[in-house]
C-alpha positions in Angstrom: -64.5 -47.3 -18.0 -66.1 -50.1 -15.9 -69.5 -48.5 -16.2 -69.1 -48.3 -20.0 -68.2 -52.0 -20.1 -71.3 -52.9 -18.0 -73.5 -50.8 -20.1 -72.1 -52.4 -23.3 -72.7 -55.9 -21.9 -76.2 -55.0 -20.9 -76.9 -53.5 -24.4 -75.7 -56.7 -26.0 -77.9 -58.8 -23.7 -80.9 -56.6 -24.4 -80.3 -56.8 -28.2 -80.0 -60.6 -28.0 -83.1 -61.0 -25.9 -85.0 -58.9 -28.4 -83.7 -61.0 -31.3 -84.6 -64.2 -29.5 -88.2 -63.0 -28.9 -88.5 -62.1 -32.6 -87.0 -65.5 -33.6 -89.3 -67.4 -31.3 -92.3 -65.9 -33.0 -91.2 -67.6 -36.3 -89.7 -70.8 -35.1 -89.9 -72.8 -31.9 -86.9 -74.8 -30.8 -87.5 -74.4 -27.1 -87.2 -77.7 -25.4 -86.9 -78.6 -21.7 -83.3 -79.5 -21.4 -83.7 -81.3 -18.1 -86.3 -83.6 -19.6 -84.2 -84.3 -22.7 -81.2 -85.2 -20.5 -83.3 -87.5 -18.3 -85.2 -89.2 -21.1 -82.8 -89.2 -24.1 -79.4 -89.1 -22.6 -77.1 -86.1 -23.1 -77.3 -85.8 -26.9 -79.2 -82.6 -27.1 -77.4 -81.3 -30.2 -75.6 -84.5 -31.3 -78.9 -86.4 -32.0 -78.8 -89.7 -30.1 -79.4 -92.3 -32.8 -81.4 -94.4 -30.4 -84.0 -91.7 -29.8 -86.6 -90.6 -32.4 -86.1 -87.1 -33.7 -88.8 -85.3 -35.5 -87.7 -84.3 -39.0 -88.8 -80.7 -38.5 -86.9 -80.4 -35.2 -83.8 -82.0 -36.9 -84.0 -79.4 -39.8 -84.3 -76.5 -37.3 -81.3 -77.6 -35.3 -79.2 -78.3 -38.4 -80.0 -74.8 -39.7 -79.0 -73.2 -36.4 -75.8 -75.2 -36.4 -75.0 -74.2 -39.9 -75.6 -70.5 -39.0 -73.3 -70.8 -36.0 -70.6 -72.5 -38.1 -70.7 -69.7 -40.7 -70.4 -67.1 -38.0 -67.5 -68.9 -36.2 -65.7 -69.1 -39.6 -66.1 -65.3 -39.9 -64.4 -64.9 -36.5 -61.8 -67.4 -37.6 -62.4 -69.9 -34.8 -60.5 -73.0 -35.6 -62.7 -76.1 -36.0 -59.9 -78.4 -34.8 -59.9 -76.6 -31.5 -61.8 -78.4 -28.7 -63.4 -75.2 -27.6 -65.1 -74.9 -31.0 -67.6 -77.6 -30.2 -68.1 -76.1 -26.8 -68.9 -72.7 -28.3 -71.4 -74.3 -30.7 -73.1 -76.1 -27.8 -73.1 -72.9 -25.7 -74.8 -70.9 -28.4 -77.3 -73.6 -29.1 -78.1 -73.8 -25.4 -78.7 -70.0 -25.2 -81.0 -70.1 -28.2 -82.7 -73.3 -27.1 -83.5 -72.1 -23.6 -84.5 -68.6 -24.9 -83.2 -67.1 -21.8 -80.7 -64.3 -21.2 -80.1 -65.0 -17.5 -78.0 -68.1 -18.2 -74.8 -68.1 -16.2 -71.7 -69.4 -17.8 -70.5 -71.0 -14.6 -73.7 -72.4 -13.3 -75.7 -73.2 -16.5 -73.6 -73.5 -19.6 -70.2 -74.9 -18.4 -71.8 -77.7 -16.3 -74.0 -78.8 -19.2 -71.0 -79.1 -21.5 -69.0 -80.9 -18.8 -71.8 -83.5 -18.5 -72.4 -83.8 -22.3 -68.7 -84.4 -23.1 -68.1 -86.4 -19.8 -65.3 -84.1 -18.7 -63.8 -84.1 -15.2 -64.0 -80.4 -14.5 -65.8 -77.2 -15.5 -62.5 -75.4 -15.7 -61.4 -77.5 -18.7 -64.6 -76.3 -20.5 -63.9 -72.7 -19.7 -60.2 -73.1 -20.6 -60.9 -74.7 -24.0 -63.4 -72.0 -24.9 -61.0 -69.3 -23.9 -58.2 -70.9 -25.8 -60.3 -71.0 -29.0 -61.2 -67.4 -28.7 -57.7 -66.3 -27.7 -56.0 -68.1 -30.6 -58.4 -66.4 -33.1 -57.9 -63.0 -31.5 -54.1 -63.4 -31.6 -54.1 -64.4 -35.3 -56.2 -61.3 -36.0 -54.2 -59.0 -33.8 -50.9 -60.1 -35.3 -52.3 -59.3 -38.8 -51.9 -62.9 -39.9 -55.6 -63.0 -40.9 -58.5 -60.6 -41.3 -61.6 -61.7 -39.4 -64.5 -60.2 -37.5 -62.4 -60.5 -34.4 -60.9 -57.1 -35.3 -64.2 -55.6 -34.0 -63.0 -56.2 -30.5 -60.6 -53.7 -29.0 -59.5 -56.2 -26.3 -59.7 -60.0 -26.1 -63.4 -60.8 -25.5 -64.5 -62.8 -22.5 -66.1 -66.2 -23.1 -69.5 -64.8 -22.2 -69.2 -61.7 -24.3 -68.1 -63.7 -27.4 -70.7 -66.4 -27.0 -73.5 -64.0 -26.5 -72.3 -62.0 -29.5 -72.4 -65.1 -31.6 -75.8 -66.0 -30.3 -77.1 -62.5 -31.1 -75.7 -62.7 -34.6 -77.3 -66.2 -35.2 -80.7 -64.9 -34.1 -80.4 -61.8 -36.3 -79.5 -63.8 -39.3 -82.1 -66.5 -38.7 -84.8 -63.8 -38.2 -83.8 -62.1 -41.4 -83.8 -65.4 -43.3 -87.2 -66.3 -41.9 -88.7 -62.9 -42.8 -87.4 -63.2 -46.3 -88.9 -66.6 -46.9 
């Protein structure tokens, strides 16, 4: 059972890495996060009005955010939930860094904590988990039909975020290949 879960997670990570490589051939959004934070503040995806943003880069980020928004709607993640914004930023960070070895605890949660000026990493983790759990409960209770039904058990934060990132990359690749 545990070996199956590990194999499943490794397969998802391998698929996402493959999609990221395909996507990176068509569109480059890779930036150095540490330089952006030092030079432009913490507005990596919120677009700091004081900094100059290239129109092409702006369009790329907006298209990624739109894709993430559509996928989160399919999973019935509530936009009013604080964890929603954290999930969007987590997925954008994975795509932006083009790396699969990002750790939730060491890379993603601290970035979100700094960006939103929060006091603890645990509040980031809790809000993401709360957003996922509430969508899962609505689906499990039969109140709404969503893609959350694909999960047999409540997904972990990492599993869900990497699944969304994979789906975004797949859709963006398909859209770029069509055009």
